[in-house]
Residue frames relative to the residue before (quaternion, step in Angstrom):
aa qw qx qy qz dx dy dz
M 1.0000 0.0000 0.0000 0.0000 0.00 0.00 0.00
S 0.2014 -0.7988 0.5504 0.1354 3.61 -0.80 0.85
L 0.1801 -0.7702 0.6087 0.0626 3.61 -0.95 0.99
E 0.3807 -0.7135 0.5574 0.1879 3.52 -1.21 0.73
T 0.2520 -0.7640 0.5693 0.1694 3.63 -0.77 0.93
K 0.7212 -0.4234 0.3295 0.4383 3.55 -1.32 0.15
S 0.7127 0.4527 -0.2913 0.4497 3.65 0.90 -0.63
G 0.5779 -0.6023 0.3614 0.4156 3.58 1.37 0.07
E 0.5484 0.5819 -0.4307 0.4186 3.62 1.14 0.00
T 0.3737 -0.7218 0.5522 0.1858 3.50 -1.27 0.43
T 0.0829 -0.7921 0.6011 0.0657 3.41 -1.24 0.51
D 0.3450 -0.7538 0.5082 0.2335 3.57 -1.01 0.60
S 0.4753 0.6990 -0.4184 0.3323 3.56 1.30 0.28
W 0.4229 -0.6934 0.5060 0.2903 3.61 -0.90 0.78
S 0.7604 0.3748 -0.1664 0.5036 3.59 1.08 -0.76
L 0.1985 -0.7782 0.5863 0.1064 3.67 -0.43 1.26
V 0.7203 0.3141 -0.1947 0.5870 3.68 1.26 -0.53
P 0.2928 -0.8043 0.4998 0.1327 3.56 -0.17 1.33
R 0.4985 -0.5998 0.5175 0.3520 3.65 -1.12 0.59
G 0.5625 -0.6223 0.4445 0.3143 3.41 -1.16 0.84
P 0.6086 -0.5446 0.4147 0.4012 3.67 -1.14 0.41
Q 0.6916 -0.4998 0.3368 0.3981 3.47 -1.33 0.56
A 0.5968 0.6077 -0.3411 0.3977 3.58 1.04 -0.88
D 0.6720 0.4912 -0.2915 0.4714 3.59 1.17 -0.54
R 0.6346 0.5042 -0.3184 0.4916 3.53 1.32 -0.13
R 0.2805 -0.8246 0.4734 0.1315 3.53 -0.44 1.20
P 0.4771 -0.6882 0.4602 0.2948 3.66 -0.95 0.62
Y 0.0319 0.7875 -0.6154 0.0115 3.48 -1.09 0.81
L 0.2830 -0.7031 0.6166 0.2131 3.57 -1.34 0.24
L 0.1732 -0.7980 0.5765 0.0272 3.58 -0.56 1.24
V 0.3190 -0.7469 0.5543 0.1823 3.64 -0.71 0.98
L 0.1667 -0.8280 0.5331 0.0490 3.62 -0.46 1.24
S 0.7988 -0.0105 -0.0211 0.6011 3.57 1.23 -0.26
G 0.5983 0.5040 -0.4795 0.3976 3.60 -1.31 0.64
P 0.7907 -0.3773 0.2391 0.4186 3.43 -1.42 -0.11
Q 0.7411 0.3557 -0.2539 0.5096 3.58 1.10 -0.43
L 0.0947 0.8449 -0.5172 0.0983 3.59 1.12 0.67
G 0.7816 0.3013 -0.2344 0.4933 3.59 -0.71 0.94
E 0.5602 0.6119 -0.3984 0.3913 3.61 1.10 -0.38
M 0.1145 -0.7726 0.6181 0.0888 3.60 -1.20 0.70
F 0.2190 -0.7867 0.5741 0.0589 3.46 -0.93 1.13
P 0.3351 -0.7206 0.5600 0.2342 3.69 -0.59 0.93
V 0.1964 -0.7648 0.6033 0.1119 3.61 -1.05 0.71
E 0.3092 -0.7572 0.5556 0.1495 3.51 -0.82 1.08
R 0.3956 -0.7194 0.4969 0.2809 3.63 -0.55 0.93
G 0.7837 0.3125 -0.2530 0.4734 3.51 -1.11 0.79
V 0.7108 0.4356 -0.2377 0.4985 3.63 1.21 -0.15
E 0.3268 -0.7631 0.5250 0.1878 3.58 -0.57 1.15
L 0.1788 -0.7994 0.5682 0.0786 3.63 -0.56 1.12
V 0.2112 -0.7665 0.5905 0.1384 3.58 -0.87 0.87
M 0.1849 -0.7773 0.6007 0.0258 3.51 -0.98 1.10
G 0.3658 0.7086 -0.5333 0.2824 3.55 -1.00 1.02
R 0.7073 -0.4810 0.3195 0.4078 3.49 -1.30 -0.13
D 0.5619 0.6519 -0.3751 0.3443 3.57 1.03 -0.78
A 0.5385 -0.6667 0.4113 0.3105 3.63 -0.93 0.80
D 0.6758 0.4959 -0.2795 0.4682 3.54 1.25 -0.41
C 0.3934 0.7025 -0.4632 0.3703 3.58 1.31 0.23
H 0.5423 -0.5952 0.4780 0.3509 3.53 -1.14 0.56
I 0.7534 0.1063 -0.0599 0.6461 3.58 1.12 -0.90
R 0.1559 -0.8029 0.5698 0.0800 3.50 -0.48 1.23
L 0.2714 -0.7648 0.5782 0.0837 3.48 -0.90 1.10
R 0.1463 -0.7378 0.6448 0.1358 3.62 -0.81 1.02
D 0.3550 0.6818 -0.5397 0.3432 3.53 0.37 1.25
P 0.3955 -0.7354 0.4818 0.2657 3.65 -0.59 1.04
G 0.6500 0.5173 -0.3340 0.4454 3.75 1.07 -0.35
A 0.5999 0.5740 -0.3812 0.4065 3.59 1.17 -0.38
S 0.4674 -0.6536 0.5195 0.2907 3.55 -1.17 0.74
R 0.6505 -0.5171 0.3521 0.4308 3.64 -1.15 0.36
R 0.7341 0.0386 -0.0897 0.6720 3.61 1.11 -0.54
H 0.1100 -0.8785 0.4640 0.0276 3.57 0.01 1.21
A 0.7887 -0.1886 0.1128 0.5741 3.53 0.86 -0.87
S 0.3021 -0.7284 0.5689 0.2335 3.75 -1.21 0.07
F 0.1740 -0.7656 0.6116 0.0973 3.42 -1.21 0.61
F 0.0176 -0.8179 0.5750 -0.0065 3.60 -0.85 0.94
A 0.0729 -0.8076 0.5852 0.0018 3.62 -0.83 0.95
S 0.0182 0.7648 -0.6435 0.0240 3.61 -1.09 0.81
S 0.6991 -0.4275 0.3375 0.4633 3.50 -1.30 -0.16
D 0.6634 0.5014 -0.3224 0.4523 3.63 1.15 -0.36
G 0.7316 -0.3799 0.2358 0.5147 3.58 1.24 -0.18
A 0.5144 -0.6589 0.4799 0.2663 3.60 -1.22 -0.14
R 0.0854 -0.7706 0.6288 0.0597 3.62 -1.27 0.49
V 0.1506 -0.7093 0.6733 0.1445 3.59 -1.24 0.60
R 0.0925 -0.7782 0.6208 0.0198 3.46 -1.20 0.89
D 0.3809 -0.7209 0.5352 0.2208 3.62 -0.81 1.03
L 0.2472 -0.7747 0.5685 0.1246 3.72 -0.83 0.92
S 0.6655 -0.5161 0.2812 0.4601 3.59 0.80 1.16
S 0.2114 0.8159 -0.5250 0.1188 3.63 0.87 0.77
Q 0.5628 -0.6085 0.3977 0.3936 3.64 -1.03 0.58
N 0.7948 0.3061 -0.1895 0.4886 3.80 0.72 -0.69
G 0.5646 -0.6689 0.3727 0.3081 3.62 1.19 0.26
T 0.3505 -0.7003 0.5956 0.1789 3.61 -1.36 0.47
Y 0.0815 -0.8251 0.5588 0.0204 3.52 -0.75 0.94
L 0.1874 -0.7706 0.6043 0.0772 3.52 -1.02 0.85
D 0.8248 -0.1600 0.0227 0.5419 3.62 -0.31 1.34
G 0.7686 -0.3729 0.1765 0.4890 3.47 1.06 0.98
T 0.6929 0.4230 -0.2829 0.5108 3.71 1.21 -0.21
R 0.4369 -0.7060 0.4994 0.2477 3.47 -0.89 1.07
V 0.0773 -0.8119 0.5782 -0.0232 3.51 -0.90 1.07
S 0.3173 -0.7134 0.5872 0.2136 3.55 -1.35 0.38
D 0.7631 -0.1129 0.1210 0.6247 3.54 1.00 -0.88
C 0.2029 0.8179 -0.4994 0.2011 3.61 -0.23 1.25
R 0.5487 -0.5877 0.5107 0.3045 3.54 -1.31 0.59
V 0.1441 -0.7899 0.5926 0.0633 3.57 -0.95 0.95
Q 0.3196 -0.7455 0.5728 0.1181 3.44 -0.83 1.23
E 0.5780 -0.5686 0.4303 0.3969 3.67 -1.14 0.47
G 0.7504 0.3269 -0.2759 0.5039 3.58 -0.87 1.01
Q 0.6113 0.5619 -0.4057 0.3821 3.57 1.00 -0.28
R 0.3390 -0.7799 0.4984 0.1686 3.53 -1.20 0.51
I 0.2112 -0.7796 0.5825 0.0913 3.47 -1.01 1.00
H 0.1877 -0.7858 0.5882 0.0357 3.54 -0.79 1.18
M 0.0820 0.7718 -0.6248 0.0851 3.58 -1.04 1.03
G 0.8318 0.2119 -0.2130 0.4667 3.51 -1.23 0.69
M 0.7786 -0.3247 0.2518 0.4742 3.57 -1.06 -0.65
H 0.8509 0.1536 -0.0281 0.5016 3.58 0.84 -0.90
S 0.6509 0.6306 -0.3096 0.2879 3.55 1.02 -0.73
T 0.0103 0.7782 -0.6262 0.0470 3.59 -0.78 0.94
L 0.0726 -0.8071 0.5859 0.0032 3.53 -0.78 1.12
K 0.1997 -0.7791 0.5806 0.1263 3.60 -0.96 0.84
Y 0.4127 -0.6950 0.5486 0.2135 3.54 -1.06 1.06
L 0.0560 0.8072 -0.5857 0.0471 3.62 -0.75 1.02
L 0.1839 -0.7141 0.6540 0.1691 3.57 -1.26 0.42
C 0.0163 0.8145 -0.5667 0.1230 3.63 -0.38 1.26
D 0.3075 -0.6337 0.6786 0.2085 3.43 -1.46 0.72
D 0.7465 -0.4178 0.2561 0.4500 3.64 -1.27 0.04
L 0.6634 0.4917 -0.3300 0.4574 3.65 1.01 -0.76
E 0.6695 0.4959 -0.3098 0.4581 3.55 0.93 -0.81
L 0.6236 0.5395 -0.3329 0.4574 3.60 1.08 -0.72
E 0.6494 0.4798 -0.3352 0.4854 3.62 0.94 -0.67
Y 0.6390 0.5335 -0.3274 0.4471 3.61 1.01 -0.70
Q 0.6478 0.5158 -0.2805 0.4853 3.51 1.07 -0.97
K 0.6339 0.5279 -0.3180 0.4673 3.63 1.03 -0.81
R 0.6893 0.4811 -0.3081 0.4454 3.60 0.88 -0.80
I 0.6079 0.5409 -0.3408 0.4709 3.52 1.17 -0.61
A 0.6590 0.5225 -0.2780 0.4641 3.56 1.02 -0.93
E 0.6692 0.4862 -0.3181 0.4633 3.58 0.93 -0.82
G 0.6271 0.5282 -0.3604 0.4448 3.61 1.12 -0.63
A 0.6792 0.5011 -0.3291 0.4233 3.53 1.03 -0.61
L 0.6480 0.5074 -0.3102 0.4759 3.60 1.33 -0.25
Q 0.7955 0.4272 -0.1674 0.3957 3.53 0.97 -0.85
D 0.4427 -0.6200 0.5664 0.3145 3.46 -1.24 0.47
P 0.4629 -0.7461 0.3879 0.2803 3.59 -0.56 1.09
L 0.6434 0.5522 -0.3295 0.4154 3.63 1.07 -0.57
T 0.8138 0.2703 -0.0927 0.5061 3.53 0.78 -1.22
G 0.4463 -0.7077 0.4482 0.3147 3.59 1.04 -0.38
L 0.5237 0.6389 -0.4053 0.3914 3.47 1.37 -0.02
Y 0.6653 -0.4498 0.3751 0.4630 3.59 -1.26 0.05
N 0.4172 -0.7400 0.4836 0.2109 3.52 -1.13 0.69
H 0.7580 -0.3955 0.2570 0.4505 3.60 -1.24 0.18
R 0.6722 0.5407 -0.2599 0.4339 3.48 0.86 -1.11
H 0.6752 0.4758 -0.2828 0.4875 3.56 0.92 -0.85
F 0.6460 0.5444 -0.3158 0.4319 3.57 1.04 -0.83
K 0.6500 0.5137 -0.3305 0.4522 3.61 0.99 -0.81
Q 0.6538 0.5118 -0.3159 0.4591 3.59 1.09 -0.81
R 0.6519 0.5203 -0.2929 0.4675 3.59 1.10 -0.75
L 0.6019 0.5457 -0.3323 0.4790 3.48 1.16 -0.76
S 0.6302 0.5083 -0.3503 0.4710 3.62 0.82 -0.87
A 0.6927 0.4891 -0.2990 0.4377 3.59 0.70 -1.05
E 0.7120 0.4624 -0.2775 0.4498 3.59 0.83 -0.77
L 0.6225 0.5134 -0.3566 0.4709 3.58 1.16 -0.46
A 0.5912 0.5460 -0.3325 0.4917 3.57 1.27 -0.71
A 0.6457 0.5247 -0.3238 0.4505 3.57 1.01 -0.66
V 0.6183 0.5538 -0.3128 0.4617 3.53 1.15 -0.74
Q 0.6332 0.5086 -0.3282 0.4824 3.55 1.12 -0.87
R 0.7261 0.4608 -0.2813 0.4258 3.66 0.84 -0.93
H 0.8316 0.2855 -0.1137 0.4626 3.55 0.92 -0.91
G 0.3642 -0.7752 0.4408 0.2686 3.54 1.34 -0.32
R 0.4336 0.6800 -0.4585 0.3732 3.49 1.22 0.65
P 0.4676 -0.7009 0.4349 0.3179 3.71 -0.75 1.05
L 0.1430 -0.7269 0.6654 0.0913 3.37 -1.45 0.56
S 0.2594 -0.7424 0.6075 0.1113 3.50 -1.07 1.06
V 0.0899 -0.7855 0.6111 0.0373 3.60 -0.82 1.00
L 0.0525 -0.8266 0.5602 0.0074 3.58 -0.57 1.13
L 0.1178 -0.7294 0.6660 0.1029 3.68 -0.98 0.77
V 0.1247 -0.8048 0.5800 -0.0148 3.50 -0.88 1.17
D 0.0540 -0.8355 0.5455 -0.0389 3.52 -0.64 1.17
V 0.3931 -0.7433 0.4723 0.2645 3.57 -0.71 0.87
D 0.4260 -0.7212 0.4768 0.2665 3.67 -0.66 0.99
D 0.8820 -0.0645 -0.0087 0.4667 3.46 -1.11 1.10
F 0.1240 0.8660 -0.4763 0.0883 3.47 1.03 0.85
H 0.5679 0.6080 -0.3800 0.4041 3.59 1.28 -0.64
R 0.5924 0.5739 -0.3907 0.4087 3.66 1.07 -0.55
V 0.5606 0.5931 -0.3709 0.4432 3.63 1.12 -0.47
N 0.7065 0.4719 -0.2166 0.4809 3.48 0.84 -1.11
D 0.6841 0.4885 -0.3062 0.4467 3.47 0.95 -0.93
A 0.7436 0.4399 -0.2351 0.4454 3.57 0.91 -0.89
H 0.8268 0.2465 -0.0843 0.4986 3.57 1.06 -0.85
G 0.5525 -0.6176 0.3732 0.4172 3.52 1.28 -0.19
Q 0.6894 -0.5130 0.3345 0.3870 3.56 -1.39 0.24
L 0.5636 0.6044 -0.3822 0.4134 3.61 1.09 -0.48
A 0.6528 0.4885 -0.2811 0.5061 3.51 1.03 -0.98
G 0.6254 0.5452 -0.3400 0.4428 3.57 0.91 -0.81
D 0.6697 0.4887 -0.2893 0.4784 3.62 0.87 -0.99
E 0.6538 0.4857 -0.3376 0.4718 3.65 0.93 -0.73
A 0.6375 0.5249 -0.3341 0.4543 3.59 1.03 -0.70
L 0.6547 0.5293 -0.3016 0.4475 3.51 1.00 -0.73
K 0.6395 0.5189 -0.2957 0.4842 3.43 1.10 -0.82
M 0.6447 0.5396 -0.2953 0.4538 3.56 0.98 -0.84
I 0.6862 0.4998 -0.2742 0.4518 3.54 1.06 -0.95
A 0.6117 0.5546 -0.3222 0.4630 3.42 1.23 -0.79
H 0.6411 0.5271 -0.3123 0.4622 3.51 1.05 -0.84
V 0.6590 0.5299 -0.2900 0.4481 3.54 0.95 -0.94
I 0.6596 0.4735 -0.3237 0.4858 3.62 0.83 -1.01
K 0.6306 0.5456 -0.3605 0.4179 3.67 0.82 -0.90
G 0.6822 0.5047 -0.2902 0.4423 3.62 1.04 -0.66
A 0.6818 0.5114 -0.2423 0.4636 3.46 1.38 -0.52
V 0.7042 0.4554 -0.2824 0.4657 3.50 1.23 -0.37
R 0.5791 -0.5620 0.4177 0.4176 3.62 -1.13 0.16
R 0.6262 -0.5438 0.3949 0.3951 3.47 -1.24 0.44
E 0.7107 0.4773 -0.2756 0.4373 3.59 1.01 -0.68
D 0.5046 0.6329 -0.4249 0.4053 3.58 1.37 -0.11
V 0.3464 -0.7030 0.5758 0.2332 3.49 -1.40 0.37
L 0.0791 -0.8059 0.5841 -0.0547 3.45 -0.56 1.29
A 0.0489 0.8144 -0.5641 0.1273 3.59 -0.64 1.23
R 0.3598 -0.6474 0.6274 0.2404 3.57 -1.39 0.51
L 0.2139 -0.7977 0.5558 0.0944 3.53 -0.67 1.15
G 0.8152 -0.0264 0.0582 0.5757 3.58 0.92 -0.69
S 0.8189 -0.2422 0.1208 0.5061 3.59 -1.17 -0.36
E 0.8114 0.0286 0.0114 0.5837 3.58 0.61 -1.09
D 0.5450 0.6167 -0.3918 0.4112 3.60 1.11 0.43
F 0.0691 -0.7702 0.6341 -0.0013 3.56 -0.98 1.11
A 0.1500 -0.7893 0.5862 0.1048 3.57 -1.33 0.27
V 0.0896 -0.7916 0.5991 0.0798 3.55 -1.03 0.54
L 0.1649 -0.7562 0.6283 0.0791 3.53 -1.12 0.84
A 0.0558 -0.8172 0.5731 -0.0273 3.56 -0.45 1.27
R 0.2607 -0.7958 0.5328 0.1217 3.55 -0.25 1.39
E 0.8443 0.0799 -0.1262 0.5147 3.61 -1.24 0.77
T 0.4762 0.6256 -0.4593 0.4135 3.56 0.85 1.04
P 0.2926 -0.7872 0.5258 0.1350 3.56 -0.41 1.18
A 0.7367 -0.4125 0.2611 0.4680 3.71 -1.14 0.05
S 0.6543 0.5063 -0.3440 0.4440 3.56 0.84 -0.79
G 0.6569 0.4961 -0.3044 0.4792 3.60 1.01 -0.72
G 0.6558 0.5175 -0.3228 0.4449 3.49 0.97 -0.84
R 0.6229 0.5171 -0.3264 0.4879 3.70 1.12 -0.75
A 0.6545 0.5121 -0.3248 0.4516 3.56 0.93 -0.85
L 0.6360 0.5290 -0.3114 0.4677 3.58 1.09 -0.81
A 0.6418 0.5061 -0.3198 0.4792 3.69 0.95 -0.91
D 0.6955 0.5002 -0.2899 0.4267 3.52 0.90 -0.76
R 0.5915 0.5827 -0.2963 0.4721 3.45 1.30 -0.83
I 0.6557 0.5044 -0.2706 0.4923 3.58 1.03 -1.04
R 0.6958 0.4851 -0.3112 0.4286 3.59 0.79 -0.90
K 0.6853 0.4751 -0.2956 0.4661 3.53 0.90 -0.82
A 0.6226 0.5570 -0.3347 0.4360 3.60 1.08 -0.68
V 0.6905 0.4578 -0.2768 0.4868 3.54 1.10 -0.77
E 0.6271 0.5335 -0.3411 0.4536 3.53 1.07 -0.68
R 0.6578 0.5072 -0.3276 0.4503 3.65 1.06 -0.67
S 0.6318 0.5645 -0.3274 0.4183 3.61 1.14 -0.67
R 0.0848 -0.7658 0.6346 0.0605 3.47 -1.32 0.54
L 0.2329 -0.7511 0.6093 0.1020 3.45 -1.05 1.05
S 0.1952 -0.7798 0.5896 0.0783 3.52 -0.80 1.21
F 0.0423 0.7971 -0.5957 0.0892 3.56 -0.47 1.19
R 0.8459 -0.1307 0.0291 0.5163 3.61 -0.66 1.27
G 0.7508 -0.4239 0.1651 0.4789 3.50 0.91 1.02
Q 0.6461 0.4905 -0.3150 0.4927 3.66 1.28 0.04
D 0.3297 -0.7062 0.5912 0.2077 3.49 -1.12 0.77
L 0.1600 -0.7787 0.6011 0.0822 3.54 -0.78 0.97
A 0.2309 -0.7662 0.5915 0.0984 3.54 -0.60 1.26
L 0.0622 -0.7987 0.5969 -0.0449 3.59 -0.78 1.17
T 0.0522 -0.7775 0.6257 0.0344 3.48 -1.22 0.69
V 0.2077 -0.7657 0.5896 0.1515 3.63 -1.16 0.37
T 0.2171 -0.7132 0.6510 0.1430 3.47 -1.46 0.35
A 0.2064 -0.7868 0.5797 0.0486 3.60 -0.92 1.00
G 0.1523 -0.7590 0.6260 0.0944 3.56 -1.29 0.54
L 0.1499 -0.8466 0.5108 0.0014 3.53 -0.49 1.14
A 0.0221 -0.7444 0.6663 -0.0374 3.46 -1.03 1.07
V 0.1531 -0.7829 0.6013 0.0453 3.58 -0.96 1.07
V 0.2073 -0.7620 0.6089 0.0755 3.53 -0.88 1.04
T 0.0942 -0.8314 0.5451 0.0533 3.62 -0.47 1.00
S 0.8138 -0.0611 0.0385 0.5766 3.57 1.08 -0.50
I 0.0798 -0.7698 0.6283 0.0793 3.61 -1.11 0.49
A 0.4023 -0.7065 0.5471 0.1992 3.51 -0.83 1.17
T 0.8068 -0.0230 0.0931 0.5829 3.59 0.73 -1.13
Y 0.2607 -0.7717 0.5640 0.1359 3.52 -0.49 1.18
E 0.0480 -0.7848 0.6177 0.0147 3.68 -0.77 1.04
P 0.3648 -0.7542 0.4760 0.2676 3.70 -0.16 1.09
G 0.7659 0.2899 -0.2560 0.5137 3.51 -0.98 0.97
K 0.7414 0.4295 -0.2185 0.4670 3.62 0.64 -1.18
T 0.6910 0.4722 -0.2614 0.4809 3.56 0.95 -1.01
D 0.6215 0.5629 -0.3165 0.4435 3.52 1.13 -0.93
R 0.6957 0.4689 -0.2845 0.4639 3.57 0.87 -0.99
A 0.6107 0.5364 -0.3704 0.4495 3.60 1.01 -0.57
V 0.6730 0.4937 -0.2998 0.4619 3.59 0.90 -0.83
L 0.6770 0.4958 -0.2935 0.4578 3.54 0.95 -0.88
A 0.6263 0.5474 -0.3152 0.4568 3.48 1.22 -0.78
A 0.5986 0.5295 -0.3417 0.4945 3.67 1.10 -0.68
A 0.6850 0.4978 -0.2861 0.4485 3.66 0.86 -0.99
E 0.6303 0.5243 -0.3019 0.4866 3.61 1.12 -0.78
S 0.6290 0.5296 -0.3230 0.4685 3.57 1.12 -0.79
A 0.6694 0.4755 -0.2795 0.4977 3.54 1.01 -0.88
L 0.6000 0.5413 -0.3538 0.4710 3.67 1.00 -0.55
K 0.6524 0.4772 -0.3199 0.4943 3.62 0.99 -0.95
Q 0.6260 0.5229 -0.3800 0.4361 3.69 0.89 -0.72
G 0.6468 0.5241 -0.3099 0.4593 3.61 1.01 -0.77
K 0.6239 0.5270 -0.3228 0.4784 3.58 1.00 -0.83
Q 0.6764 0.4896 -0.3020 0.4600 3.61 0.75 -1.06
A 0.6372 0.5093 -0.3344 0.4720 3.73 1.01 -0.53
G 0.7048 -0.4879 0.2922 0.4240 3.62 1.17 0.03
G 0.4887 -0.6811 0.4204 0.3471 3.63 1.30 -0.16
N 0.7592 0.3162 -0.3086 0.4779 3.57 -1.35 0.02
G 0.6371 0.4366 -0.3512 0.5293 3.52 0.79 1.18
F 0.3464 -0.7367 0.5174 0.2638 3.49 -1.20 -0.65
G 0.2000 -0.7568 0.5939 0.1857 3.59 -1.03 0.41
S 0.1919 -0.7791 0.5817 0.1335 3.60 -1.15 0.30
A 0.6025 -0.5710 0.4126 0.3751 3.48 -1.17 0.58
P 0.6406 -0.5838 0.2950 0.4023 3.67 -0.86 0.70
A 0.7868 -0.0322 0.0483 0.6145 3.52 1.14 -0.72
A 0.6520 -0.5191 0.3888 0.3928 3.40 -1.30 0.44
I 0.3821 -0.7562 0.4786 0.2303 3.59 -0.78 1.02
S 0.1050 -0.7406 0.6614 0.0553 3.46 -1.19 0.98
A 0.1351 -0.8536 0.4978 0.0724 3.66 0.29 1.16
């Protein structure tokens, strides 16, 4: 296709504004899976970055299967390399275990139990695009909270932290009482607005460091790190009262909503078994939630005793 320029000359190029040189595109590592799904780490050229669980690592991995100093990553104008630091579970590049290997743009590095990082070169526009894609992978589209997939990954990471450090973890499952009545009486639009309001109210009741997610239609969950049973009960009651005080006005009608929470507290874990331990903890929280529902709702139930899985 020929295009005419201001000077009257023609060009066969589709792009009148050429893309910047590769040197203008900065290197990043984007987390594709694991507890830090969606995070992007800038990479400084000429600096070897250490990745692992230790607090002093350049890129700290909240992955129970990662070693304290798992691998290093180095980028320069000539390319990039990943080097395994004698990790227990190994470092993999596009599925192949490596010890010291060149990394091409777009290749994936897998470490630990869940973490996969993708090497990217991005300018500002590309960076913003990648961030939006990553955020979409983390979030529930209706409420903006974390989604079920991210919650499960964070639960695994937090339970592994309980095993290593012996710090209590409170797990709350929160269910909207008789939510079907909102949809039946006022329609799905009212139901969606109610869920968004409840998500906003619960977000205001939890700590900034807590993990709040939407698990299903009217089901929410909270992970409260370093929170014993007393703190978990206080959090459940704070959420209940906050929702009870709120009112949603829809087409001139006030919708009174309440929630019930189920609490399970993990105090220690002798042996963490991925999947099995997670299911045991969630089952305890679900049992506690059922107990709260059977008591009439607008309250909370708790597991009979702190869990030592």
